[in-house]
N, C-alpha and C positions, 0 to 999 in steps of 0.2 A: 553548521550554521545555527545560529542562536538568538534569541531575543530580540527580533525585528518589529517592526509595525505591521500589523495584519499577518498575512500568511508568508511563510519562507519560500515556497514555491508555489505560483498560480499558472495554470495553464488554461486559458480562456478564449473565447470568441473564434473558435473553428480551428485552433492551433493542433497540430496533429504530428505524428512521427518523431514523438519526443521520448528521450530517454533521461532518466534521473538515476544516476549511479554514483557509488562511492562515496557518498557524502557521510557525514556524521551530523545527526540532528539532535539538539538538546535544549532545554530551558524556553520552551514556547507553548501557546496555546494551541493555535490552528496552524499546522504544519504545512499541508499541502491541499491545494483545491483544483480539481480538475473539472472545468465547465463553468461558464460565466454566471448563469442564472438558471432557475426551472423553466423559464420561457424561451430560451436561446437555443431553439432546436438543431442550429448548425453545427452544435458539439456532438450530435450523434455520430458523426464521422470520425471524432478524435481518437487516436489510439496512442497510448502511452505505456513505456515500460518503466517499473520501479525496481531496481536491482542492485544488490551488493551493498546496501545501505545500512547504518547502524542507526537505530533509533534509541536514544539513550536518556539519561535523567532529565526530569522535569518537563516531560512532554505531556499534553492533555489530550489531544485528538486530532484527527484528520492526517493520517498517515497511509493513504490518502483520504480525502473525501471526493467521491466522484458524481457528477452528474453527467449522464448520458456515456457514450462511447465504449471503448474497448480497453481495459486497463489490465496489464500483466504484472503481478506482483511476484518477483523472483528471488529467493536466496537473501533475504533481507533478515537482520536480528532486530526484533521487536523487544527489547530489554526492559522498556518502561513505557507506561501509558497511565493515565488517570480515569479517562471515560471509556473510550474505544479506540482502537488501532485503525481499522478500515472501514469506512462509511460511504452512503450513497444515497441518492434520490434520482429519480427519473430514469430508471430501469438502465443501469449501467450494466456492461459485461465485466465481471471481475474473477480473473483466474489466479489463484494464490497457489505458488509452487515452491517447496522446499524452504519455506521460511522458518524462522523460531521465533515462537511467540511464547514470551514468559509473563504471565499474567501478575498484576500487581497483587498486593496483599489484601485490598479491598473487596470483601465478596461480592460486591455488586457490580465490579468492573472486570469480571473474569471473561465476558464475552468478548471476542476479537472484534465482531462486525455489528454495525447500527445502520439500519435502514431508516432514512429520515422522510417524514412529511408522506407517507403511504402506509395505508392499512396491510396488514398481512396477506389479505386476499389479493391485493396488487402486487406486492414485493416477491410473494412466493414464485412468480414467474419469472423474476430477474435471474440471470444465470450468474451465481457465484458459487465457485468451487474452490475446494481446498484439496490439494494432492500433495503428498509428502511433506507436509507440513508437520513441525515438531511442535506439540502443544504442551507446554509446561506449567506447573502451579496451579491447575485447574483452569487453564484458557481453554476455549472452545470456539469453534468457527461454525456458524450457522449457515449452511449451504442452502441454495434454493435454484429454482428452474428445472428444467428437464435435464437431469444429471446424465442421460443417455447422450446428450450433446456435447459433454465434457471434453471430448477431443475433436470437436468438429471445426474449431478454429485452425487456421492456417499454420501449422508447425513450422513451415519454411519462414514465416513472418514474426516468430517468437524466439526468445533465448532458451536454449536447453537448460533446464533446472537440475541442480544436484539436490539430494535429500536433504532436509532440514537438519540432520546431524552434523553436516559439514559446515553449516552456515558461520559458526564461530572463526573458523579458518578463512573462509571466503571474504569475511568483512573485517578482518583485523587490521587492514591498512586503511579502512575508510576514512575520510576526512580530508584535511588540508596535509599536503605533503610537508616534510620538514627538512628543506634542501638547504645545503650550504654552497653559497656562491663559489664557482670555479672547481666544482666535485661533482661527480656524477650523482644523480639523485636516486 
């Protein structure tokens, strides 16, 4: 997916039980937005999984940006971003597991995470965790919240993650299939 008007993937207005997987994203500013507006509190029940995607060249931000809800970001390959990879506002829970983050050369864009419209005194209580992520080229993930609650979400309702060192293999076929008519794909 690439070069569209506005976001490539938006989940809003109380949408839930969504999985975004096996996509190849490139050449876009605002890639994914989860949550309608800061005032739409019905998005608090939103549950989204982002898995096995490749975030490729020409991406700027929102991979995803989350307002409210529970977002499981698992085994994705973040090889390019210009501002940040994962962002949020309105106290979302973000569990990042087994992703590979390769920071850009820009020394001011090494941070994977971005919290919007909230002072640190507020966002320090949002649960954002990084487990088995592979952070390369100076990339860093700012965790927050009560890290003792890291494993308190229901493992039965989430995808099991592989360590970040396996991401290149797990995402190698992301994107559109290249099938030939009348032959197995």
